[in-house]
N, C-alpha and C positions, 0 to 999 in steps of 0.2 A: 504493500500499500504506500509507504514512503516513497519508493521509487515512482510509482505512477503519479503521486501528487507533485513530486519534483519536476518530472517531465511535463506535466500540465502547466505548472507555474512559469516554467522556463520557456514554453511556447506561447503562453500568454504575454510574457516579457519581449518576446521576438515581434508578436503581433503589435504590442503597443508601441515599440520603437519604430516599426514600419509605419503604423498609423500617423506617428507624429513626425516622422522625417521623410516619408515618400513624397517626392514631387513628379508631376506629371512628365518632366523631361527624363526622368529614370527609365532605362530601358531593362528588360528582363535579362539579356545577358550581362549587364552590370552587375546583377545580383551575385552571379558565381565568379565576379572578378575580386569579390570582396572589398569593394571600395565605399559603400555606402555603410552607414551606421548598423542597419538592421541585417546586412549580410556579414558584418564582422562579428555581430553578437552571435549570429548562426554558428559562425566558425569557432567562436569561444565555447559554445554549448556542445559541439562536437567534440572540441579538445576536452572539456570537462567531462563528458561521457566516457572518453577514452581513459581520462584519470582515474574516473570512479570506477572503471572496470579493473584497473590495476589495483585500486586499493581493496576492491573486493576479493581479488586474487591472492591477498597479502595475508600472511600468517597474523591472527590476533596479536600474538606475543611480540610482534616487532614494534607495535605502537607503545607498549609498556616499557620495551626495553630500550627504546630511543626516545623517549619522551623528554628527557632532561637535556639531551643532545639537540634536540628540534628545539628547544627554549632557548639553549645558548645560540643557537644559530640565528633564531629570530632576533634576539638582543643584538647579535653582530650586525644584522641587516639593518636594523634600526639605527645603529651607530654608524654605519656607513653612508646614511642618508646625510649626515651633516656634512661631510666634504665632497660628496657626490651628487647632490640633490639637484633637482630641476624645479624650478618655482612655477607652478601651474595655479592661476586665479587665487593667488595670495598665500598658498599652502607651499611648504618646502619640505614635502613628505614622499616625493616621488623620484625614482631613480630611473634614468631612461637609458636604454640598451638599443641604439639606433632607433627603428621604428617602434620598439616594444618598450612599454612603461610597466614599472613594477612599483607597488606602494606596499611597503613592508609593515605599516602599521595595520592594514587589513589583513595580511596573509599571517600576521603574528598572533591573530586570535585563535587560529588552530593550534599552534604550538603552546600558547598559554593554557588552553583548554587541557591539553594532553598533560602538561607538567602539573597543573593544579589537581588533576585526577590522580596522576601517580602519587603527589605528595599526600592526599588525603586518604589514600589507600594502603600507604605504608603501615605495617604492623606497629612499628615504634611511633606513629604519630597518635597523639592523644589531643584530639581536637577540643577537649574540654579544658586544655591548659591554655593560659593567655600567650605563651611563648608559640605555640603551634599555630594559633589564630594570627599572631602577627607576621609569622613567616609565611603563611598562606596569603595574607593581604599584601605582603612584600612582592609575591610572585605576580600578583596582578597589578600592583600600582607602578612597579619599575617601567614597564611598557608604556603605561598610560602617562607618566611624567615625560617620557622621551617623546611620545607623540604630541604631547602639550608644546614641547619645545620645538616641535616642527610646524607649529601652528594648525596641528590637525586635531583641534578641541572636540569635533564631533566623534571622531574614532577614539579618541582617548575616554570619553564618557561611556563608551561601549563596554570598556573593560570593567566597570563598575557593575555591570549584570553578573559578573562570577560572584559576587556577593551574595546572590541568591542560591547558588550552588552551596556555598559555605552554611547558609541559613539552613538549608536541607540536610546538612550533615552536622548540624548541631551548634552553630553559631547563635548566640544569645540573642534573643529578640530584643534586648535593651540596645544592641548596636544598630539595629535597624531603627529603632524608635529614635535614637540620637541623630541618626542620618536625616531621618523625616523632620526632626524638631530644627536641625541646621537649616535645612531647606525652607521651612516655614519662617525662620528667623530672616533669612536672606530675602524672601518675597516681602515680609514685612517692613523690612529696611528701605526697601525700594518704594513701596506703597505709602508708607508713613512718615510723617517728620520725626527725626530722632528722639525728642523729647516725649512725643506722644506715645511711641513704642516702648520707650524705657518706663513711663507711668503705668502702661498696660502691664508690662512684666512685673513690676512692683505691685500692682493691684493683684494679680494673679498669686504672687507670692504671699501677700498679706492674707488674702482669702483661704490659701492653702494652710497658712499658720493657724487662723481662727478656727476652720473646720476640724482640723487635727489637733487642736490643743490638748485633748485629753491624752492622746497617744504620745504628745511631746512631753507631757509631765512625767509619763513612765519612762519614756526613752528620749534623753537629750540629745542623743545623735541625730535624731530624725530632725531636729531644728536646724543642726549644722548642715544635713544634707540639703535642705530645702534653701537656706541661705546661700549655699554654695553653688546649687543648680541656678538660682538667681543671679548671683554674681557673673558666672561663665556667661550666660544669656546675654546680660547687659554688656559684657566685654565684648563678646562676638559681635553685637549689633553695633556698637559704639566704635570699635577698633578693628576687628578682624574683617568685618565685610568692607568697610571702606578702604583698607589696606590692600586686600585682594582685588577690588575693582579699579583701584588707582595703580596699582604698581605690577600686578601680575596678568590681568587681562588686558588685551589691546583694546583701543577705544571703539573700533567697530564692533567687537565682541560684546563690549559693555552695551552699546547701543541697541544690539538685536535683543539682548536681555529685557533693556527697558522698553523696547517696543512691544515685546510679548506680554507685558504686564500693564500695557497700556499708558505708559509714562514717556515723556521726552527727556532724552539724554542731554543735559547742558553742559558744555565744556567750553573753557577759556581758550579760544583760537591762539593766543599768545603762548599759551602752555604746550604748544605742540609745533613741530616743523610744518612748512608749508605742503610738503609732500605727504606727511601722515595725515594733515587735515583733509587733503583732496582725497585721499583713500577711503578715509573715514567716512566723507560724505557720499563718495561714489559706493561703497558697500551700503550706507544708510538707504540711500535711494533704490539701489538695487533690490535689497531685502525687502523693502516695503512694497516695491513694484511687483516683484516676484509673487509675494503672499496674495496681493490684490488680485492679480491675473489668474492665480491659482483657483482663489474662490469663484472668481467668475466663471472659470472654466468648468469647475465642477458643479456649480449652480446651474449653469446653462444645460446642462444634460437632463436635467429633470428626472422623472421616474424611469424611463425606459432609454434615453440616451438619443444621441443624433445619428448614431450608426458608424460604422468603420470607415474611416476617411472622410466623414462629413462634418468633423468638428472644425469650427472656425478658430477658437482660441489657440488650439494645439497645431492645427494645420498651418497657421499663417504666423507661427512663431512669436504670439503674444505672450507666451509662457516660456521664459528663458529655462534653460536646464531641464526642458520637459522629457527628455530622454533619460535622464539621470536621476536627479534628486526629486524632480516633480514627475515622475513617471506615473503617479496615480491620478494626475489630472486627466491624463489621456483615457483612463478607464472611467472616469467619472463624466467626462463629457461625452464621450462615444457611446457608453453602455449604461450611463444614468444610475440611478439609486440601486436597481436592481442588479445591474453589473457589478456595482462596487460591493454590496452586500454579499454577493456570490464569491467575490474575491477573499473578502474578509472571512467567509465561511471556510473556504479552501485553507485559509492560513490557520483558522483555529483548529480545524481537522489535522493540519500537519503538526500544530503543537501539542494536541491531545495525544496523537499517535506517538511522537517522540517521547513524551512523558510517560506514556503507557509501556513503551518498550524500554525507558529507563528503570521503571520500577521492578519490572520482572527480571532483571538482571541479579545474578548470585555474587557477582564481582563488584566490589566497592568502585573499583577503577571504571568499570562500564558504566555504573549508575550515575557517578559523579560526571563522567564524560557525557552522557545523555542529557544531563539537567543542564550542563554548559552549553549544548547546542540549543536547547529550548530557550534558555536564557537570552542568548545572543539574538537569536532570530526574533524573539518576542521584543526586546529592546528596539531593535531595527524597525519592526513593524510600527509600534506605537510612536516612536519619534520621527519617522518618514512621514507618516500619515498626519501626524499631529503638526508637523511643519506645513503641509500643503493646506491645512484647515486654519493655520495662524495660531494654533494652540500651544506651541512650544516654539523656541527660537530656531531659526534657519542655521542649522548646525553642518547641514551638508553630509548626511549619511545615506547609503543606498536603500532601495527597497529590495528585500532578498528575493533572488532569482529573477526580478523583473529590470531592474535598472540596469542601463548600459555601462558595460565594463568588464574586461576579462579577468582582472584580479578579484574583484569582487564576486562573480559568478564562480570562479574556480575555487574561492575560499568557502562559499557556502556549500558547494558540492562536495569539497574535500570533508567539511565538518560532517554533513549528512551521512556521507558514505562510509566513513569511519565508524559512526555508530550502527550502520547496517552490518558491517562486516563483525563488529563486536558482538551484536545481537545473535549472530549466526553462531557464535561459540559461547553462548550466554551460560551453558553448563560448566565451563571452566572457570577457576578462580584465578583471576589476573591480577598480578601485583606490579 
């Protein structure tokens, strides 16, 4: 079933790229010359199938034996990006070999998934201990940090999906609660004046102390805990968030986040170079324009859509990046609400099947790897479609199996087919 769903999604992707890039002057023989985007994607699909076949013919023990080596190889590729990168659309995460492009941050997701599964499945790994949890987090955060340094914030965020795997294997729920709390503090800092949010946090702490006054009398440490949490939250809101937005993120990245929460990002032009200011303005206008045209395209599809090759927004290039980051617009405009729901149903079936396969594994390695595949695909789906609807910042990550790009398609194919291979040997205990 996984193979069939994969093939259907890949074919929908080729069809969507064809619908958004085909022009009347294109001729049929040109399709087989692999000069158009849809013909190139067909070639990538054929290469992915061949690679997937080799994966299925590989012994499952190979992946456990080489997981750490693959991880080191991935880190090496990420480090090679710094001296040998080619800047493409503001990112410095691509290495070019002649006419071939490689994005190590995309490919490294496979290696991180293997290494994390390998680490969590070791007999000596006691994941209830803080040291083991920190080492697992380090495996995930190292490539994420390297990706951020390459201006590839979107792909860097994908690595945080692996924390769902850790949660499945026993990571305390308090860690996720802290993560969501930090997210809420960031959004609150952007939406509310600093003093107002500080007063709200103080009021929450005061109400908590009042409601828990009887418990506090018996346990004085509880009062210290509440005050400490209040102090940490206020410090994050007043100091950590402004520092991160002012010194870590680039101005255009800050602007995208502000635009998502409905606020305007105000910056002093004198604090930036003329070139940086121009780049930020160009990205701000492009981001706003992209989302606006994306909403128009999806909305104009109505219930049943305009039909294949009949969409005006996507056919006439009103939606930039419609073959990559905004490929969902082609589905929405061409096939309407019903086509979009059908695509989401396919993705839901894919995720459900992956989790089912992961849960029936006897091996911890195979189970962790399966949950890693589900987490990465789920994160990509939610963020990419959220981008096209204006619900999340435009961070530029592909829609699995649909978006144009050889590295992305090969990465998702490898992720999925390794799981299928591991499932074929689910009776074995792999470590």
